[in-house]
C-alpha positions in Angstrom: -1.2 -3.6 28.9 -1.4 -5.0 25.3 -0.1 -8.3 24.6 2.3 -8.3 21.9 3.9 -11.6 20.3 7.1 -10.7 18.4 7.4 -13.1 15.2 10.5 -12.6 13.4 9.8 -14.0 10.2 11.9 -12.2 8.2 14.8 -10.6 10.1 16.3 -13.9 11.7 14.3 -16.7 10.0 13.4 -19.0 12.9 10.1 -20.0 14.0 8.7 -19.8 17.6 7.1 -23.3 18.5 3.3 -23.2 18.6 3.2 -19.9 16.9 1.0 -19.2 13.6 2.6 -20.0 10.6 1.5 -18.6 6.8 1.4 -21.5 4.6 4.8 -21.5 2.7 6.3 -18.6 4.3 5.8 -14.9 4.6 8.9 -14.1 2.9 7.7 -16.2 -0.3 4.2 -14.9 0.1 5.8 -11.3 0.0 7.9 -11.9 -2.8 5.1 -13.5 -4.9 2.2 -10.9 -4.3 4.2 -7.6 -3.7 3.2 -4.8 -6.1 6.0 -2.3 -5.4 4.5 1.0 -5.4 4.9 3.7 -8.1 6.6 6.6 -6.1 9.0 4.8 -3.8 9.9 2.7 -7.1 10.7 5.9 -9.1 12.4 7.4 -6.1 14.7 4.4 -5.1 12.9 4.2 -1.6 13.4 0.7 0.4 13.3 -0.5 3.9 11.2 -2.6 6.2 7.8 -2.1 7.3 6.3 -3.3 10.5 2.8 -4.5 10.6 1.1 -5.2 13.8 -2.0 -7.8 13.3 -4.3 -10.4 15.0 -5.5 -13.3 13.6 -8.9 -15.1 14.8 -9.1 -19.1 15.1 -9.7 -19.4 11.3 -6.4 -17.6 10.6 -8.0 -14.7 9.3 -6.7 -11.2 9.8 -9.1 -9.3 11.8 -7.3 -6.2 12.8 -4.3 -4.7 11.4 -2.2 -1.4 11.4 1.3 -0.1 10.6 3.5 -0.2 13.7 6.7 1.4 12.0 6.5 2.8 8.8 8.9 4.3 6.2 6.3 7.5 5.5 5.8 6.5 1.8 3.2 4.3 -0.4 5.3 1.4 1.2 3.6 1.5 4.3 0.1 0.9 2.3 1.7 -1.9 0.3 2.9 -3.7 3.5 -0.5 -3.2 4.9 -2.1 -4.5 1.9 -0.1 -7.7 1.9 -0.8 -8.7 5.7 -4.5 -8.4 4.8 -4.2 -10.6 1.5 -2.7 -13.3 4.0 -6.0 -13.3 5.7 -7.1 -17.2 5.9 -4.0 -18.4 4.9 -2.3 -19.1 8.3 -1.7 -22.5 10.1 -3.3 -22.0 13.6 -1.9 -23.7 16.7 -4.1 -25.2 18.8 -5.1 -22.6 22.0 -3.9 -19.6 20.2 -4.9 -16.6 21.9 -6.5 -14.5 19.4 -6.0 -11.3 21.4 -2.2 -11.4 20.7 -0.7 -8.8 18.2 1.8 -10.5 16.0 4.6 -8.2 14.6 5.5 -8.8 11.1 8.4 -7.0 9.4 7.8 -6.6 5.6 10.8 -5.7 3.6 11.2 -3.8 0.5 14.2 -3.8 -1.8 15.0 -2.5 -5.3 17.8 -4.3 -7.3 18.5 -1.2 -9.9 21.7 0.4 -11.4 19.8 3.8 -11.2 19.2 3.5 -7.6 22.8 3.0 -6.9 23.3 6.5 -8.0 21.0 8.0 -5.6 22.5 9.4 -2.2 20.7 9.0 1.0 19.9 12.6 1.0 18.0 12.3 -2.3 16.2 9.7 -1.1 15.5 11.2 2.3 14.3 14.2 0.5 12.2 12.4 -1.6 10.5 10.6 1.5 9.9 13.9 3.1 8.7 15.4 -0.4 5.9 12.5 -0.1 4.7 13.4 3.5 4.7 17.0 2.2 2.6 16.3 -0.5 -0.1 13.8 0.9 -1.9 17.2 2.0 -1.9 18.6 -1.3 -3.0 15.3 -2.9 -5.9 15.1 -0.3 -6.9 18.7 -1.7 -7.0 17.3 -5.2 -8.9 14.4 -4.5 -11.5 16.3 -2.3 -11.9 18.7 -5.3 -12.8 16.2 -7.7 -14.9 14.2 -5.2 -16.8 17.5 -4.4 -17.2 18.1 -8.1 -18.6 14.7 -9.0 -21.3 15.3 -6.2 -22.4 18.2 -8.1 -20.5 21.2 -6.2 -19.7 24.3 -8.6 -16.2 25.5 -9.1 -15.1 28.6 -10.8 -12.7 28.2 -13.8 -9.8 29.5 -12.1 -10.2 27.1 -9.0 -10.4 24.2 -11.5 -7.1 25.7 -13.1 -5.2 25.8 -10.0 -6.4 22.1 -9.1 -5.1 21.2 -12.5 -1.8 23.0 -11.8 -1.2 21.6 -8.7 -1.8 17.8 -10.1 1.0 18.6 -12.5 3.5 19.5 -10.0 2.6 16.5 -8.1 3.2 14.3 -11.1 -0.3 13.0 -11.4 -0.4 12.6 -15.3 -1.8 10.0 -17.7 1.5 8.0 -17.7 1.1 7.9 -13.8 -2.4 6.9 -14.0 -1.9 4.3 -16.5 0.6 2.7 -14.2 -1.7 2.9 -11.5 -4.3 1.0 -13.5 -1.7 -1.7 -14.5 -1.1 -2.1 -10.7 -4.8 -2.6 -10.2 -4.7 -5.4 -12.5 -2.0 -7.1 -11.2 -4.0 -7.1 -7.8 -6.9 -8.1 -9.4 -4.9 -11.0 -10.8 -4.1 -11.7 -7.0 -7.5 -11.7 -6.4 -7.2 -8.4 -4.3 -10.5 -6.6 -5.5 -10.3 -4.3 -2.8 -6.6 -3.2 -3.6 -7.4 -2.7 -7.3 -10.8 -0.9 -6.6 -8.8 1.6 -4.7 -6.3 2.0 -7.6 -9.0 2.5 -10.0 -10.9 4.9 -7.5 -7.8 7.1 -6.8 -7.7 7.4 -10.5 -11.0 8.6 -11.0 -11.0 10.8 -8.1 -8.1 12.5 -9.5 -10.3 13.5 -12.3 -9.3 10.9 -15.1 -11.6 8.8 -16.7 -8.8 6.3 -17.7 -10.1 4.1 -14.7 -14.0 4.2 -15.5 -14.0 0.9 -17.6 -12.0 -0.9 -14.9 -14.4 0.4 -12.3 -17.5 -0.3 -14.3 -16.2 -4.0 -14.9 -14.7 -5.2 -11.5 -15.6 -2.5 -8.9 -19.8 -2.4 -9.0 
């Protein structure tokens, strides 16, 4: 049976003795580094994502996964934040590096617009995100294959462009995704930034090419 250490960082605010502690506190780290994902922000999706992770003796995250997610881009952001915390943990003597630490990452939005959204509307937006993941992957795969030299008919490309429009992947979205990537660069999260830039590129847009050439080579 896996050994799991439940550390209630955010829910109750107390610290178990002789357990790893993030410098400053996990709550303040999340508040200072969180880049609220666009889909969830636009659709007023909030809640708590629980991440399971392990630390080595140097306080570095060497394993992490989503334990309980919301099912939107909030899950990816919670995982990114835990990975960003790598090397910032104060480790007690004799810490068992095989123990999994469970950390809840809370996302909340303070906006008057979100006050007008019903639970049903938010639930529908979450379901739409999950349903659209397959279509998003289809668009990404199309442009990745095209970059590798695979030929497609004009009709096939027209269908993909129409699908992009249906999913809301337009220049406004891409520019915001690039802006989020730039925020991550300021946080010294090059991996997260380059993932954002590559997403834009693999969506058939050249808007992130300059950032990719400058920061991701």
